[in-house]
C-alpha positions in Angstrom: 0.0 0.0 0.0 1.2 3.5 -0.8 2.4 6.0 1.7 1.3 8.9 -0.4 -1.5 11.2 0.8 -2.5 12.6 -2.6 -6.2 12.9 -1.7 -5.9 14.6 1.7 -8.8 17.0 2.0 -10.4 15.6 -1.2 -13.9 14.2 -1.4 -14.3 11.1 -3.5 -17.6 9.5 -4.5 -17.4 5.8 -5.6 -20.4 3.9 -6.9 -20.5 0.2 -6.2 -17.6 0.8 -3.9 -18.1 -1.6 -1.1 -16.5 -4.8 -2.4 -14.5 -6.3 -5.2 -12.7 -3.7 -7.4 -14.8 -0.9 -5.8 -13.8 -2.0 -2.3 -10.2 -1.8 -3.4 -10.6 1.7 -4.8 -12.4 2.9 -1.6 -9.7 1.6 0.6 -6.9 3.1 -1.6 -8.6 6.5 -1.5 -9.0 6.3 2.3 -5.4 5.2 2.7 -4.3 8.3 0.7 -6.3 10.7 3.0 -9.6 11.1 1.1 -13.1 11.5 2.5 -15.0 8.8 0.6 -18.7 8.3 0.0 -19.9 4.9 -1.2 -23.2 3.8 -2.5 -23.8 0.1 -3.0 -26.5 -2.6 -2.6 -24.4 -4.3 0.1 -22.3 -2.1 2.3 -21.6 -4.7 4.9 -17.9 -5.3 3.7 -17.1 -1.7 4.7 -19.4 -1.2 7.7 -16.6 -1.8 10.2 -14.5 0.9 8.5 -17.2 3.6 8.6 -16.2 6.8 10.3 -15.6 10.5 9.8 -14.0 9.9 6.4 -16.2 7.2 5.1 -19.9 7.8 4.2 -21.9 4.6 3.4 -25.3 4.5 1.8 -27.1 1.3 0.9 -28.9 1.8 -2.4 -29.4 0.8 -6.0 -27.1 2.8 -8.2 -29.4 2.2 -11.2 -32.2 4.1 -9.5 -32.0 7.7 -10.6 -33.9 9.0 -7.6 -31.6 7.1 -5.2 -28.5 8.4 -6.9 -29.8 11.9 -6.6 -30.6 11.4 -2.9 -27.1 10.0 -2.2 -25.5 12.9 -4.1 -27.4 15.4 -2.0 -26.4 13.6 1.2 -22.8 13.5 0.0 -22.8 17.3 -0.5 -24.4 17.9 2.9 -22.1 15.6 4.9 -18.8 15.7 3.0 -18.9 18.7 0.7 -18.4 19.1 -3.1 -17.3 16.1 -5.1 -13.7 16.4 -6.1 -13.4 12.9 -7.7 -16.1 10.7 -9.1 -15.4 7.0 -9.7 -18.1 5.4 -11.7 -17.3 1.9 -10.7 -20.7 0.2 -10.7 -20.8 -2.9 -12.8 -21.3 -6.6 -12.9 -19.2 -9.4 -14.3 -20.2 -10.0 -17.9 -20.0 -13.8 -17.3 -22.8 -13.7 -14.8 -25.4 -13.5 -17.6 -23.4 -14.5 -20.6 -25.3 -16.0 -23.6 -24.7 -16.4 -27.4 -25.9 -13.3 -29.2 -28.7 -15.2 -31.0 -30.0 -16.5 -27.6 -29.6 -13.2 -25.8 -32.7 -11.4 -24.4 -33.4 -7.7 -24.8 -34.3 -7.3 -21.1 -30.8 -8.6 -20.2 -29.3 -6.1 -22.6 -31.2 -3.3 -21.0 -30.2 -4.5 -17.5 -26.5 -4.6 -18.5 -26.6 -1.2 -20.2 -28.3 0.3 -17.2 -25.7 -1.0 -14.8 -22.5 -0.1 -16.7 -23.4 2.8 -18.9 -26.6 4.6 -17.9 -25.7 4.7 -14.2 -22.3 6.3 -15.1 -24.1 8.9 -17.3 -26.5 9.8 -14.5 -23.8 10.2 -11.8 -21.7 12.3 -14.1 -24.6 14.6 -14.9 -25.0 15.1 -11.1 -21.4 16.1 -10.4 -20.1 17.6 -13.7 -22.0 21.0 -13.4 -20.4 21.8 -10.1 -17.0 20.6 -11.2 -17.2 22.8 -14.3 -18.3 25.8 -12.2 -15.4 25.3 -9.7 -12.9 24.8 -12.5 -11.6 21.5 -11.2 -12.5 17.8 -10.9 -11.7 14.3 -11.8 -14.0 11.6 -13.3 -12.8 8.0 -13.7 -15.2 5.5 -15.3 -14.9 1.8 -15.2 -14.7 0.0 -18.6 -13.4 -3.5 -19.3 -11.0 -5.5 -21.4 -14.1 -7.1 -22.8 -14.8 -3.8 -24.7 -11.7 -4.4 -26.8 -11.8 -8.2 -27.1 -15.5 -8.7 -27.8 -15.6 -12.2 -26.4 -18.4 -14.6 -27.5 -21.3 -14.5 -25.2 -20.5 -11.1 -23.9 -21.8 -8.9 -26.6 -24.1 -6.9 -24.3 -21.4 -6.4 -21.7 -18.8 -5.4 -24.3 -21.2 -3.0 -25.9 -21.9 -1.4 -22.5 -18.3 -1.1 -21.6 -17.3 0.3 -25.0 -20.2 2.8 -24.5 -18.4 3.8 -21.3 -15.3 4.6 -23.3 -17.4 6.7 -25.7 -18.9 8.6 -22.8 -15.5 9.1 -21.3 -14.1 10.7 -24.5 -17.2 12.9 -25.1 -17.1 14.2 -21.5 -13.4 14.7 -21.7 -13.7 17.0 -24.7 -16.5 19.0 -23.2 -15.0 19.5 -19.8 -11.2 19.8 -20.5 -11.3 23.6 -20.8 -13.0 23.8 -17.4 -10.2 22.0 -15.6 -12.0 18.7 -15.4 -10.4 15.5 -16.6 -12.3 12.4 -17.6 -10.6 9.0 -18.0 -11.5 5.3 -17.9 -9.8 2.2 -16.6 -10.3 -1.1 -18.4 -9.4 -4.1 -16.1 -8.7 -7.5 -17.5 -8.9 -10.6 -15.3 -9.0 -9.5 -11.7 -9.3 -11.7 -8.6 -12.7 -10.9 -7.1 -15.6 -13.0 -5.7 -17.2 -12.9 -9.2 -13.9 -14.1 -10.7 -13.8 -17.0 -8.2 -17.2 -18.2 -9.5 -15.7 -18.7 -13.0 -14.7 -22.3 -13.9 -11.0 -23.0 -13.3 -10.4 -24.0 -16.9 -11.8 -20.7 -18.1 -9.4 -18.8 -15.8 -6.5 -20.9 -17.0 -7.3 -20.0 -20.6 -7.3 -16.3 -19.6 -4.0 -16.7 -17.8 -2.5 -18.4 -20.9 -3.4 -15.4 -23.0 -2.0 -12.9 -20.4 1.7 -12.2 -21.0 2.5 -11.5 -17.4 1.1 -15.0 -16.6 -1.1 -14.3 -13.7 -4.5 -12.7 -12.7 -4.5 -9.2 -11.3 -5.6 -8.0 -7.9 -8.1 -5.3 -7.0 -5.2 -3.2 -5.7 -3.8 -3.1 -9.3 -6.9 -1.5 -10.6 -7.2 0.8 -7.5 -3.6 2.1 -8.2 -4.6 3.0 -11.8 -7.7 4.8 -10.6 -5.8 6.7 -8.0 -3.3 7.9 -10.6 -6.0 9.1 -13.0 -7.8 10.8 -10.1 -4.7 12.6 -8.8 -3.1 15.9 -9.7 -0.3 13.9 -11.3 -2.6 13.1 -14.1 -3.6 16.7 -14.8 -2.4 16.4 -18.5 -4.2 13.1 -19.1 -7.8 13.1 -20.3 -10.0 11.1 -22.6 -7.9 8.1 -22.2 -8.6 4.4 -21.3 -5.9 2.7 -19.2 -5.9 -1.1 -19.7 -5.0 -2.9 -16.5 -4.8 -6.4 -18.0 -1.3 -7.8 -17.7 -0.6 -7.1 -21.4 -3.6 -9.1 -22.7 -4.5 -6.4 -25.2 -1.7 -4.4 -26.7 -2.3 -1.3 -28.8 
């Protein structure tokens, strides 16, 4: 864990930030001195860590009204949002299906989780960031957006949509001192990852040049960089954290 305190005095909002990659991001931000607000369906993994610098709210991040209520509470209890991390998502393999067998309601569900929720949260925080002339937005995409694996067309489309959203916002907000970037993780060890059959994981490892699966801390480090002042000259970019699986 880093000894830096890059986010001392900063307010960071993380959607889906209680467990998995989101939990790693929340803990990294806390370790670097931030005040963090987290909204998630299950906040139990972080409940023991709640305190003056950690605001927890149990709620559905795909519910527009709930997002608005949480944003208002964040402003009241912590202050303006300096950093937004749109981390909400779900493993594409949880509902994978061949395209010809896929259902529209599942497509809508996947798009709502990964793309629409990010748009809604960005719309809540971007106006104030623009007015203050400073801010960081980091969106969570996925390696799947680049690889387009069979059975994951809905997930890949949603995560590529996140990249398009990131670039569009970056161009609009750059002149106002707000940067917008995305992180695209590859295979990362989480509870969802542990539910994937071992042979599938081994196939992924075989395609990964570094030869191992990443940890949530690897993704958290990338997010922390893009959210920091060190990344002031970086915007509209997607940082792949995938062990070299996809090389551009």
